[in-house]
C-alpha positions as CSV (number, residue, x, y, z in Angstrom):
1,M,109.6,-188.8,28.7
2,R,107.9,-189.0,25.4
3,E,108.9,-191.8,23.1
4,F,110.6,-189.9,20.2
5,S,113.4,-190.8,17.9
6,Y,116.4,-188.5,17.7
7,S,119.6,-188.7,15.7
8,A,122.5,-187.1,17.5
9,T,125.0,-187.3,14.7
10,P,127.1,-184.2,14.9
11,A,126.4,-181.2,12.5
12,Y,128.9,-180.0,10.0
13,R,130.9,-177.0,11.3
14,A,133.0,-174.8,9.2
15,G,136.8,-174.9,10.1
16,P,138.8,-172.2,11.2
17,M,139.9,-169.6,8.8
18,K,143.3,-170.6,7.2
19,Q,146.3,-168.4,7.6
20,Q,146.7,-166.1,4.6
21,T,149.8,-165.1,2.8
22,V,150.9,-161.7,1.9
23,V,151.9,-161.1,-1.7
24,A,152.8,-157.8,-3.0
25,G,150.0,-155.9,-1.0
26,H,147.4,-158.5,-1.8
27,Y,146.4,-160.9,1.0
28,S,145.3,-164.3,-0.6
29,R,145.0,-167.6,0.6
30,Y,146.3,-168.7,-3.0
31,G,149.2,-166.5,-2.8
32,A,151.7,-168.8,-1.5
33,K,152.3,-170.4,-4.9
34,W,153.2,-167.2,-6.6
35,G,156.8,-165.8,-6.0
36,R,157.1,-162.1,-5.8
37,A,159.0,-162.0,-9.2
38,E,156.2,-163.7,-11.0
39,L,153.4,-161.2,-10.1
40,P,152.3,-159.1,-12.8
41,P,153.1,-155.4,-12.4
42,I,149.7,-154.3,-11.4
43,D,148.4,-151.5,-9.0
44,F,146.2,-153.7,-6.6
45,D,144.6,-150.9,-4.7
46,R,143.6,-149.4,-8.2
47,L,142.3,-152.7,-9.3
48,R,140.2,-153.1,-6.2
49,G,138.8,-149.5,-6.4
50,A,137.7,-150.2,-9.9
51,N,136.1,-153.7,-9.0
52,P,134.4,-153.6,-5.7
53,L,133.9,-156.8,-4.3
54,A,130.1,-156.2,-3.8
55,A,129.7,-155.1,-7.5
56,V,131.6,-158.1,-8.8
57,A,130.1,-160.8,-6.4
58,G,126.6,-159.1,-7.0
59,A,126.5,-160.1,-10.6
60,A,126.8,-163.8,-9.5
61,V,125.0,-163.7,-6.2
62,K,121.9,-161.9,-5.2
63,L,123.1,-159.8,-2.3
64,V,120.4,-158.3,0.2
65,R,121.7,-155.4,2.5
66,A,121.7,-156.1,6.2
67,G,122.9,-152.9,7.8
68,N,126.4,-152.5,6.7
69,L,126.7,-155.9,5.4
70,L,125.6,-157.6,2.0
71,K,124.2,-161.2,2.4
72,G,123.4,-164.0,-0.2
73,A,123.4,-167.7,-0.9
74,C,127.0,-168.8,-1.3
75,P,127.9,-169.5,-5.0
76,F,130.7,-172.1,-3.9
77,H,128.4,-174.8,-2.2
78,E,124.6,-175.8,-2.2
79,D,123.4,-173.0,0.1
80,N,119.7,-172.9,1.1
81,S,120.3,-170.0,3.6
82,P,122.1,-166.7,3.2
83,S,125.5,-167.6,4.7
84,F,127.6,-165.7,2.1
85,T,128.6,-162.1,3.8
86,V,130.4,-159.3,2.1
87,Y,131.9,-156.9,4.5
88,P,132.5,-153.2,4.2
89,D,136.2,-153.7,4.0
90,Q,135.8,-155.6,0.7
91,R,136.2,-159.1,2.0
92,Y,133.8,-162.0,2.0
93,H,133.2,-165.0,4.2
94,C,130.8,-168.0,4.1
95,F,129.7,-169.3,7.2
96,G,128.5,-172.5,5.7
97,C,131.6,-173.7,3.7
98,G,134.2,-171.2,5.1
99,A,135.3,-169.8,1.8
100,H,136.7,-166.3,2.4
101,G,139.1,-163.6,0.8
102,D,138.9,-160.4,-1.3
103,V,137.7,-159.8,-4.9
104,V,140.7,-161.6,-6.4
105,D,140.1,-164.7,-4.3
106,F,136.3,-164.6,-5.4
107,V,137.1,-164.5,-9.1
108,M,139.6,-167.2,-8.9
109,A,137.1,-169.4,-6.8
110,L,134.1,-168.6,-9.1
111,H,135.8,-168.9,-12.4
112,R,138.5,-171.6,-11.5
113,V,141.2,-169.7,-12.6
114,G,144.8,-168.8,-11.2
115,Y,145.8,-165.7,-9.6
116,G,147.4,-164.1,-12.7
117,E,144.4,-164.8,-14.8
118,A,142.0,-163.4,-12.2
119,L,143.9,-160.1,-12.1
120,S,143.9,-160.0,-15.9
121,L,140.0,-160.5,-16.0
122,L,139.5,-157.7,-13.5
123,D,142.1,-155.4,-15.0
124,G,140.6,-156.0,-18.4
125,G,137.1,-155.2,-17.5
126,Q,135.9,-158.7,-18.7
127,L,133.8,-159.4,-15.6
128,P,130.2,-158.2,-15.1
129,K,129.3,-155.9,-12.3
130,V,126.2,-154.6,-10.9
131,P,125.8,-151.1,-9.1
132,V,126.2,-151.2,-5.4
133,R,123.4,-149.7,-3.4
134,E,124.5,-147.6,-0.6
135,P,122.9,-147.9,2.9
136,S,119.4,-146.2,3.0
137,G,117.7,-144.5,5.8
138,D,115.9,-147.8,6.6
139,D,119.2,-149.7,6.4
140,R,120.6,-147.4,9.0
141,E,117.5,-147.6,11.3
142,R,117.6,-151.5,11.0
143,Q,121.3,-151.5,12.1
144,Q,120.6,-149.1,14.9
145,R,118.0,-151.5,16.3
146,I,120.6,-154.4,15.9
147,D,123.2,-152.2,17.7
148,E,120.7,-151.5,20.6
149,A,119.9,-155.2,20.8
150,A,123.5,-156.0,21.0
151,A,124.1,-153.5,23.8
152,I,121.4,-155.2,25.8
153,W,122.9,-158.6,25.2
154,A,126.5,-157.4,26.2
155,N,125.3,-156.0,29.5
156,S,123.2,-159.0,30.4
157,G,124.5,-161.6,32.7
158,P,124.2,-165.3,33.7
159,L,120.8,-166.7,34.8
160,S,122.0,-168.5,37.8
161,G,120.3,-167.2,41.0
162,T,118.2,-164.6,39.2
163,P,114.4,-164.1,38.8
164,A,114.8,-165.2,35.3
165,E,116.1,-168.7,36.6
166,T,113.4,-168.8,39.1
167,Y,110.8,-168.2,36.3
168,L,112.0,-171.0,34.2
169,R,112.3,-173.5,37.1
170,R,108.8,-172.8,38.4
171,R,107.7,-173.8,35.0
172,A,109.0,-177.4,35.6
173,I,112.0,-176.8,33.2
174,T,114.9,-178.6,35.0
175,I,117.6,-179.0,32.2
176,P,120.7,-176.9,32.1
177,L,119.8,-173.6,30.8
178,P,121.6,-172.6,27.5
179,D,123.9,-169.8,27.0
180,C,121.5,-168.0,24.6
181,L,119.5,-167.0,27.7
182,R,120.7,-164.2,30.1
183,F,119.4,-162.0,32.8
184,A,119.3,-158.3,32.9
185,R,117.5,-155.3,34.6
186,L,116.2,-153.1,32.0
187,R,114.3,-149.9,32.2
188,F,110.9,-150.2,30.7
189,R,107.6,-148.4,31.1
190,N,109.5,-145.9,33.8
191,A,110.8,-148.5,36.0
192,C,113.8,-150.8,36.1
193,R,112.6,-154.3,35.8
194,P,114.1,-157.9,35.8
195,C,114.1,-159.4,32.5
196,L,114.9,-162.6,30.8
197,V,116.9,-161.9,27.6
198,A,117.0,-164.5,24.9
199,L,119.5,-163.9,22.0
200,V,118.1,-164.2,18.3
201,Q,120.7,-165.2,15.8
202,S,120.7,-164.9,12.2
203,P,121.0,-167.9,9.9
204,N,124.8,-167.8,9.9
205,G,125.0,-167.3,13.7
206,D,125.4,-163.6,13.9
207,P,123.3,-161.9,16.7
208,Q,120.6,-159.9,15.1
209,A,117.9,-159.3,17.9
210,V,117.0,-159.9,21.6
211,H,113.7,-161.4,22.9
212,R,112.8,-159.8,26.5
213,I,110.4,-161.4,28.9
214,F,109.8,-158.9,31.7
215,L,109.4,-160.5,35.1
216,T,108.9,-159.7,38.9
217,E,111.6,-159.9,41.5
218,S,110.0,-163.1,42.6
219,G,110.1,-164.7,39.1
220,G,106.7,-164.1,38.0
221,K,105.6,-162.3,35.0
222,A,105.5,-158.6,35.2
223,D,102.1,-156.8,35.8
224,L,102.3,-154.5,32.7
225,P,99.5,-152.6,30.9
226,G,97.4,-155.2,28.7
227,G,99.2,-158.1,30.2
228,K,101.9,-158.1,27.5
229,V,105.3,-159.1,28.9
230,K,107.3,-160.3,25.9
231,F,109.0,-157.6,23.6
232,S,111.7,-158.0,20.8
233,L,114.1,-155.5,19.6
234,G,116.3,-155.9,16.6
235,V,115.6,-157.8,13.3
236,L,113.6,-161.2,13.8
237,A,113.1,-162.4,10.2
238,G,115.0,-165.6,9.5
239,G,116.5,-165.8,13.1
240,A,116.1,-168.3,15.9
241,I,116.7,-168.6,19.8
242,R,119.2,-171.5,19.5
243,L,118.3,-173.5,22.6
244,S,120.4,-176.3,21.3
245,P,123.4,-176.8,19.0
246,V,122.5,-177.4,15.4
247,A,121.8,-181.1,14.6
248,P,120.6,-183.0,11.5
249,E,117.2,-183.3,13.0
250,M,115.9,-180.2,14.8
251,G,112.7,-179.2,16.7
252,L,111.1,-175.9,16.1
253,C,108.8,-174.0,18.7
254,A,107.2,-170.7,18.9
255,S,108.5,-169.6,22.4
256,V,111.3,-170.2,24.8
257,E,109.2,-171.9,27.3
258,D,107.8,-174.3,25.0
259,G,111.0,-175.1,23.3
260,L,112.8,-175.9,26.6
261,S,109.8,-177.9,27.6
262,L,110.0,-179.9,24.2
263,I,113.7,-180.5,24.8
264,E,112.6,-182.1,28.2
265,L,109.7,-184.1,26.8
266,T,111.5,-185.6,23.8
267,A,115.2,-185.0,24.1
268,L,115.1,-183.3,20.7
269,P,117.6,-180.5,19.9
270,V,115.3,-177.3,19.7
271,W,115.3,-173.8,18.2
272,A,112.7,-171.4,19.1
273,V,111.1,-168.2,17.6
274,T,109.4,-165.3,19.1
275,G,105.9,-166.4,18.3
276,D,103.7,-168.0,15.6
277,P,104.1,-165.5,13.0
278,S,107.9,-166.1,13.0
279,M,107.8,-169.9,12.6
280,D,107.8,-170.0,8.9
281,K,110.4,-167.3,8.4
282,L,113.1,-169.2,10.3
283,F,116.1,-170.2,8.1
284,L,117.7,-173.6,8.9
285,P,121.5,-174.4,8.2
286,D,122.1,-176.9,5.4
287,A,123.3,-179.4,8.0
288,V,119.7,-179.9,9.0
289,R,117.8,-182.6,7.2
290,S,114.8,-183.1,9.2
291,V,112.5,-181.1,11.3
292,V,109.8,-181.7,13.9
293,I,107.6,-178.6,14.3
294,G,106.1,-178.3,17.8
295,H,103.1,-176.1,17.8
296,D,100.4,-175.0,20.3
297,A,97.1,-176.6,20.3
298,D,95.1,-173.4,19.3
299,Q,94.3,-172.5,15.7
300,S,97.1,-170.1,15.5
301,G,99.6,-172.7,16.5
302,R,98.2,-175.3,13.9
303,D,98.2,-172.6,11.1
304,A,101.8,-171.7,11.8
305,A,102.8,-175.5,11.9
306,E,101.2,-175.9,8.4
307,R,102.9,-172.8,6.9
308,T,106.3,-173.9,8.2
309,A,105.8,-177.4,7.2
310,Q,105.1,-176.4,3.6
311,R,108.1,-174.2,3.5
312,H,110.7,-176.8,4.7
313,L,108.9,-179.6,2.5
314,A,109.5,-177.4,-0.5
315,R,113.4,-177.3,0.6
316,G,113.4,-181.2,0.5
317,L,113.5,-181.6,4.3
318,R,111.7,-184.4,6.1
319,V,109.0,-182.8,8.2
320,R,106.8,-183.9,11.1
321,T,104.4,-181.9,13.2
322,L,103.9,-182.5,16.9
323,A,101.1,-181.1,19.2
324,P,100.7,-181.3,22.9
325,L,98.9,-184.1,24.4
326,D,95.1,-183.8,24.4
327,G,93.8,-181.5,27.0
328,F,97.0,-179.3,27.1
329,K,97.4,-175.9,25.3
330,D,101.1,-176.1,24.9
331,F,104.2,-178.1,25.8
332,N,105.0,-176.2,29.0
333,A,101.4,-177.0,30.2
334,E,102.0,-180.7,29.5
335,L,105.5,-180.7,31.1
336,M,104.0,-179.0,34.3
337,E,101.4,-181.5,34.7
338,A,103.9,-184.3,34.0
339,R,106.2,-183.0,36.9
340,K,103.2,-183.0,39.5
């Protein structure tokens, strides 16, 4: 194994959502301190209809539509990735700090006011709002791709005893294989083919795509026109194949095979993407403070590592780049030689 420093300090995880208290038709985590008799006589359904959460939150947070959801940087903690999500049912949740609630909770937290004052601000029209953009045809198409990817993932199964496991073991990968990798038989190019399926997760952990590697029954790469066997479905931007749990120091790689190989060679926790063009687009959680960018030895790999390094340096992270040993094109080639 290569000599390599790795800090195994556990990463921060948001705690479970607290039980909410019902107060006069308004579900609020702040409601317990308000007796029913103290509530102002207000029609909350009317108030919420006049103040959609997306319109109120959108005045404080730049929200970007992702299918039926709206996402942005959380206003309640230092957030370098879009972990704040607004749902169609007019509720929000932050996957970074755990903040959640409806429009009243949002106003209370943002302006640091009590429940009654938040109602008054909303009812008096004193808060800025922005127009809410409805989903476009592109948004619906994007969501359809995500849904198709989710269906493939849901119908995939464990790797054990499959051609996908054989494929990875033949590449000298001996570590326990992570749950983000599954096996499926998928129809592709007029045939049902064995396939390694990798889950691509968004910065907040939501599934957003699958990456497919088509194989033979014996665990080799499929013989497809042009030699291409890797295909993605869904939305790749910002996402990663989480081969390891998040940690303060993370390794990054451009493929599943190289990512697993880097774990074996260095003991680093590693996330992978679906190719060099996706490397610098990956978002990392705030818990990550240091990155090791593992790259191929070719020019494309070096260029991708440089772009990625500049991006994370600009975020204030510690950054190192790591190439395969001389004479090897990638980490899997290095690992396979080491296992001979």
